[in-house]
C-alpha positions as CSV (number, residue, x, y, z in Angstrom):
1,X,64.0,47.6,94.1
2,X,61.6,46.0,96.6
3,X,58.2,44.7,95.6
4,X,55.4,45.5,97.9
5,X,53.2,42.9,99.5
6,X,50.1,44.1,97.7
7,X,51.8,43.5,94.4
8,X,52.9,40.0,95.3
9,X,49.4,39.1,96.5
10,X,47.8,40.6,93.3
11,X,50.2,38.6,91.1
12,X,49.6,35.4,93.1
13,X,45.8,35.9,92.9
14,X,45.9,36.4,89.1
15,X,48.0,33.3,88.6
16,X,45.6,31.3,90.9
17,X,42.5,32.4,88.9
18,X,44.2,31.6,85.6
19,X,45.1,28.1,86.8
20,X,41.5,27.6,88.1
21,X,40.0,28.6,84.8
22,X,42.3,26.3,82.8
23,X,41.7,23.4,85.2
24,X,37.9,23.8,85.0
25,X,38.1,23.9,81.2
26,X,40.3,20.8,81.2
27,X,37.9,18.9,83.5
28,X,35.0,19.8,81.1
29,X,36.9,18.0,78.4
30,X,38.3,21.0,76.5
31,X,41.9,20.6,75.4
32,X,43.1,24.2,75.2
33,X,46.6,23.6,73.9
34,X,45.9,21.4,70.9
35,X,44.0,22.1,67.7
36,X,40.8,20.3,66.8
37,X,38.3,20.2,64.0
38,X,34.6,20.7,64.6
39,X,32.0,18.4,62.9
40,X,28.3,18.3,63.2
41,X,25.5,15.6,62.9
42,X,21.8,15.9,63.4
43,X,19.9,13.2,65.3
44,X,16.2,12.6,65.9
45,X,16.8,11.3,69.4
46,X,19.8,11.5,71.7
47,X,18.7,9.6,74.7
48,X,21.5,9.4,77.3
49,X,24.0,11.4,75.2
50,X,25.8,14.2,77.0
51,X,28.5,16.7,76.4
52,X,32.1,15.3,76.8
53,X,31.1,11.8,75.8
54,X,33.7,10.2,73.5
55,X,33.8,9.9,69.7
56,X,35.3,6.5,68.8
57,X,36.8,4.8,65.7
58,X,37.2,1.1,66.2
59,X,37.1,1.6,70.0
60,X,39.8,4.3,70.0
61,X,38.9,7.8,71.2
62,X,39.6,10.5,68.6
63,X,37.6,13.3,70.1
64,X,34.6,14.2,72.2
65,X,31.1,15.8,72.0
66,X,31.5,19.5,72.7
67,X,28.0,20.9,72.3
68,X,24.4,19.9,71.8
69,X,21.6,22.1,70.6
70,X,17.9,21.3,70.2
71,X,16.4,22.6,67.0
72,X,12.9,24.0,66.4
73,X,11.9,20.8,64.6
74,X,12.8,18.6,67.6
75,X,16.0,17.3,66.2
76,X,19.3,17.7,68.0
77,X,22.4,19.1,66.4
78,X,25.5,17.6,68.0
79,X,29.0,19.2,67.7
80,X,32.1,17.0,67.8
81,X,35.6,18.2,68.4
82,X,38.0,15.8,66.7
83,X,41.8,16.0,67.1
84,X,43.3,17.7,64.0
85,X,45.7,14.8,63.5
86,X,42.8,12.6,62.3
87,X,41.3,12.9,58.8
88,X,37.6,12.1,58.5
89,X,36.4,11.1,55.0
90,X,33.4,13.0,53.7
91,X,31.1,9.9,53.6
92,X,31.7,9.0,57.3
93,X,28.7,7.9,59.3
94,X,28.4,9.2,62.9
95,X,26.5,6.5,64.7
96,X,25.0,7.0,68.2
97,X,25.5,3.7,70.0
98,X,25.2,2.3,73.5
99,X,28.7,1.4,74.8
100,X,27.7,-0.9,77.7
101,X,24.7,-2.8,79.2
102,X,24.0,0.2,81.5
103,X,23.1,2.4,78.6
104,X,26.1,4.8,78.4
105,X,26.2,6.4,75.0
106,X,29.0,7.4,72.6
107,X,29.4,8.4,69.0
108,X,31.1,5.8,66.8
109,X,32.5,7.0,63.4
110,X,32.2,4.4,60.7
111,X,34.8,5.8,58.3
112,X,33.9,6.0,54.7
113,X,36.0,5.1,51.7
114,X,36.1,8.5,50.1
115,X,39.5,10.0,49.2
116,X,38.1,13.4,50.0
117,X,38.2,14.5,53.6
118,X,35.6,16.5,55.5
119,X,36.5,20.1,56.2
120,X,36.3,21.9,59.6
121,X,32.6,22.6,60.5
122,X,31.2,20.1,58.0
123,X,28.0,18.1,58.8
124,X,28.3,14.3,58.7
125,X,25.7,11.7,58.1
126,X,24.0,10.5,61.3
127,X,22.5,7.2,62.4
128,X,21.2,5.7,65.6
129,X,21.7,2.0,66.6
130,X,18.8,0.7,68.5
131,X,19.7,-0.4,72.0
132,X,19.7,-4.2,72.6
133,X,16.9,-4.4,75.1
134,X,14.7,-2.1,72.9
135,X,15.4,-4.3,69.9
136,X,14.3,-7.4,71.8
137,X,11.1,-5.7,73.1
138,X,10.1,-4.7,69.6
139,X,10.4,-8.2,68.2
140,X,8.2,-10.1,70.8
141,X,4.9,-8.9,72.3
142,X,4.7,-9.0,76.1
143,X,2.6,-11.9,77.4
144,X,-0.7,-11.0,79.1
145,X,-1.4,-12.3,82.5
């Protein structure tokens, strides 16, 4: 049995489109073939934070930010996808921090000491660490000329 050229081209096109969709999803930071848990935190301000920024524990990446949504009250709900191999205690603090002097942001989990672990789609406590230059400017008034 011989396969026509139209069938070969159709099959090749279908495979190419599937690879393109999977590649695009991978570049956005979505890992399709591994399971992950979703957690949420609500912040007053998320200056510089974007989707696909890392979630760190002691400097080690355990997940990434998958979604951000602005609420009616002006606060932002941030969704994290954490690899399912990591257990997150219920009293974990999700702290928004600046990772370098240029102002790149990340979420750092300060793991709690609870023996009970957070379930998929739980909301964690949130906190923001003031950036170093902002902290200095708040402590000293600028001199007048």
